[in-house]
C-alpha positions in Angstrom: -73.0 -92.8 167.7 -75.4 -94.5 165.3 -74.4 -98.0 164.2 -72.3 -98.2 161.1 -71.3 -94.5 161.1 -68.1 -95.0 163.1 -66.3 -96.5 160.0 -66.8 -93.3 158.0 -65.1 -89.9 158.1 -67.0 -87.8 160.7 -66.7 -84.8 158.3 -69.0 -86.7 155.9 -71.9 -86.9 158.4 -71.2 -85.1 161.6 -69.4 -81.7 161.1 -67.3 -79.8 158.6 -64.7 -77.0 158.6 -64.2 -74.2 156.2 -60.8 -73.9 154.5 -59.0 -71.2 156.5 -55.5 -72.3 155.8 -55.0 -70.2 152.7 -54.9 -66.9 154.5 -57.8 -65.3 152.5 -60.3 -65.1 155.3 -58.3 -63.0 157.8 -57.1 -60.7 154.9 -60.7 -60.4 153.5 -62.2 -59.5 156.9 -59.4 -57.1 157.8 -59.6 -55.5 154.4 -63.3 -55.0 154.4 -63.5 -53.6 157.9 -60.5 -51.3 157.3 -62.0 -50.1 154.0 -65.3 -49.3 155.6 -64.0 -47.7 158.8 -61.2 -45.7 157.2 -63.3 -44.3 154.3 -66.4 -43.6 156.5 -64.2 -41.7 159.0 -62.3 -39.9 156.1 -65.4 -38.5 154.5 -66.9 -37.7 157.9 -63.8 -35.7 158.8 -63.6 -33.6 155.6 -67.4 -33.3 155.5 -67.3 -31.8 159.0 -64.6 -29.4 157.8 -67.0 -28.0 155.2 -65.9 -29.9 152.1 -68.4 -29.9 149.2 -69.8 -33.1 147.7 -67.3 -33.2 144.8 -64.4 -32.9 147.3 -65.8 -35.6 149.5 -66.2 -38.0 146.5 -62.6 -37.2 145.3 -61.2 -37.7 148.7 -63.2 -41.0 149.2 -62.0 -42.4 145.8 -58.4 -41.4 146.6 -58.7 -43.1 150.0 -60.1 -46.2 148.3 -57.3 -46.5 145.8 -54.5 -45.7 148.1 -55.8 -47.8 150.9 -56.4 -50.9 148.7 -52.9 -50.8 147.3 -51.4 -50.2 150.7 -53.4 -53.1 152.2 -52.5 -55.5 149.4 -48.8 -54.7 149.6 -48.8 -54.9 153.3 -50.5 -58.2 153.4 -48.2 -59.6 150.7 -45.1 -58.5 152.6 -46.4 -59.7 155.9 -47.4 -63.2 154.8 -44.3 -63.6 152.6 -42.1 -62.7 155.6 -44.0 -65.0 157.9 -43.7 -67.9 155.4 -40.0 -67.3 155.0 -39.6 -67.4 158.8 -41.3 -70.7 158.9 -39.0 -72.1 156.2 -36.0 -70.8 158.2 -37.2 -72.5 161.4 -37.7 -75.7 159.5 -34.2 -75.5 158.1 -32.9 -75.0 161.7 -34.8 -78.1 162.9 -33.5 -80.2 160.0 -30.0 -79.3 160.7 -30.5 -80.1 164.4 -31.8 -83.5 163.5 -28.7 -84.2 161.5 -26.4 -83.1 164.3 -28.2 -84.9 167.2 -30.9 -87.3 166.0 -31.0 -89.2 169.3 -31.5 -86.0 171.3 -34.3 -84.8 169.0 -36.0 -88.2 169.2 -35.9 -88.1 173.0 -37.3 -84.6 172.9 -40.3 -85.8 170.9 -40.8 -88.7 173.3 -41.1 -86.1 176.2 -43.5 -84.0 174.0 -45.7 -87.0 173.4 -45.7 -88.0 177.0 -46.9 -84.5 177.9 -49.8 -85.0 175.5 -50.9 -88.1 177.6 -49.1 -91.0 175.9 -47.5 -93.7 178.0 -43.6 -93.8 177.9 -43.7 -96.9 175.8 -46.3 -95.5 173.3 -44.4 -92.2 173.1 -41.1 -93.9 172.4 -42.7 -96.1 169.7 -44.4 -93.1 168.1 -41.3 -91.0 168.1 -39.3 -93.8 166.6 -41.8 -94.2 163.7 -41.9 -90.4 163.2 -38.1 -90.2 162.9 -38.0 -92.7 160.1 -38.6 -89.7 157.8 -36.2 -86.9 158.7 -38.3 -84.2 156.9 -41.5 -85.4 158.5 -39.8 -85.5 161.9 -38.6 -81.9 161.6 -42.1 -80.8 160.6 -43.6 -82.6 163.6 -41.1 -81.0 165.9 -41.7 -77.4 164.8 -45.5 -78.0 164.8 -45.3 -79.0 168.5 -42.6 -76.6 169.5 -43.7 -73.4 167.7 -47.3 -74.2 166.7 -46.3 -73.8 163.0 -47.0 -76.2 160.1 -44.7 -75.7 157.1 -47.2 -77.6 154.9 -50.1 -75.2 155.7 -48.5 -71.8 154.9 -50.9 -69.1 153.6 -50.5 -67.8 150.1 -49.2 -64.2 150.1 -50.8 -63.6 146.7 -54.2 -64.8 147.8 -53.9 -62.7 151.0 -53.0 -59.6 148.9 -55.8 -60.1 146.4 -58.3 -60.7 149.1 -57.2 -57.7 151.0 -57.2 -55.4 147.9 -60.6 -56.4 146.7 -62.4 -56.4 150.0 -60.8 -53.0 151.1 -62.0 -51.5 147.8 -65.5 -52.9 148.2 -65.7 -51.7 151.8 -64.3 -48.3 151.0 -66.8 -47.8 148.2 -69.9 -48.4 150.3 -70.0 -44.9 152.0 -69.7 -43.5 148.4 -72.7 -45.3 147.0 -75.2 -42.5 147.8 -72.9 -40.0 145.9 -72.7 -42.4 143.0 -76.5 -42.6 142.9 -76.7 -38.8 142.8 -77.3 -37.9 146.4 -75.2 -35.0 147.8 -75.6 -35.9 151.5 -72.9 -36.7 153.9 -75.5 -38.2 156.2 -76.6 -40.6 153.5 -73.0 -41.7 153.1 -72.5 -42.3 156.8 -75.8 -44.3 156.9 -74.6 -46.4 154.0 -71.3 -47.0 155.7 -73.1 -47.9 159.0 -75.2 -50.5 157.2 -72.1 -51.8 155.6 -70.4 -52.3 159.0 -73.5 -54.2 160.3 -73.5 -56.5 157.3 -69.8 -57.1 157.4 -69.9 -57.9 161.1 -72.8 -60.3 160.5 -71.1 -62.1 157.6 -67.9 -62.5 159.6 -70.0 -64.1 162.4 -71.3 -66.6 159.9 -67.8 -68.0 159.4 -66.7 -67.8 163.0 -70.0 -69.3 164.4 -70.5 -66.3 166.8 -73.6 -64.4 167.5 -74.2 -62.3 164.4 -76.1 -59.5 166.2 -73.3 -59.0 168.7 -70.7 -59.2 165.9 -72.6 -56.7 163.7 -73.1 -54.2 166.6 -69.4 -54.5 167.6 -68.3 -53.5 164.1 -70.7 -50.6 164.1 -69.4 -49.4 167.4 -65.8 -49.5 166.2 -66.8 -47.5 163.1 -68.8 -45.0 165.2 -65.7 -44.3 167.4 -63.6 -43.6 164.3 -66.2 -41.4 162.7 -66.8 -39.5 165.9 -63.1 -38.8 166.3 -62.5 -37.6 162.7 -65.8 -35.6 162.7 -64.6 -33.9 165.8 -61.2 -33.1 164.2 -63.0 -31.7 161.1 -65.3 -29.6 163.3 -62.3 -28.2 165.2 -60.7 -27.2 161.8 -63.9 -25.2 161.1 -63.9 -23.7 164.6 -60.3 -22.5 164.1 -61.3 -20.8 160.9 -60.4 -23.3 158.3 -62.7 -24.7 155.6 -62.5 -27.3 152.8 -65.5 -26.0 150.9 -65.0 -25.7 147.2 
């Protein structure tokens, strides 16, 4: 390391981390991918069944609205429940500390020793941690369950991220129709481009190969489109039609 740099925070000169503790990133990526794949597959299925352009657009818009609200409500409920479970486990740990502080302290000593500390250092560290009962409980569940009660994601942020990104993703295959084109192929191409871009953007945050990530998302979408297109084609083969 260069002389003089060791006294500074490495995040100031060596590396940095994006803020992923709020829960927005997972919800945003999941929402965008789900919106893209579900609506591309939806319009492919009804298009293969003989639906006209107005029916395809109406179905796509309905899928966008219903899916966005479903994703938002699901994310909110999921994150809220997860946070409540963390709070419940923290309460259990606090109660255990009150009942058996010595046993909990010894447990933390063993944990620190497994991390590589000497028995003396582990005992000293555990003693200092247990000066603050709430901090001690937090350290315990962090090591025992891999949970940090001070870094819980926001259910509202997750819900809003999921809603907006699902809507954005679901709208992409409808862009050609909004521009006046009446082609299912154009919609599918727009959706495919959207999948490629979404995969590449996600790779930017995860520091993975953007080409591999983009092609992976396109492949996932292609599988869903092929499946629903096949179902729509079977409907036509069996004598049904959604033309209007």
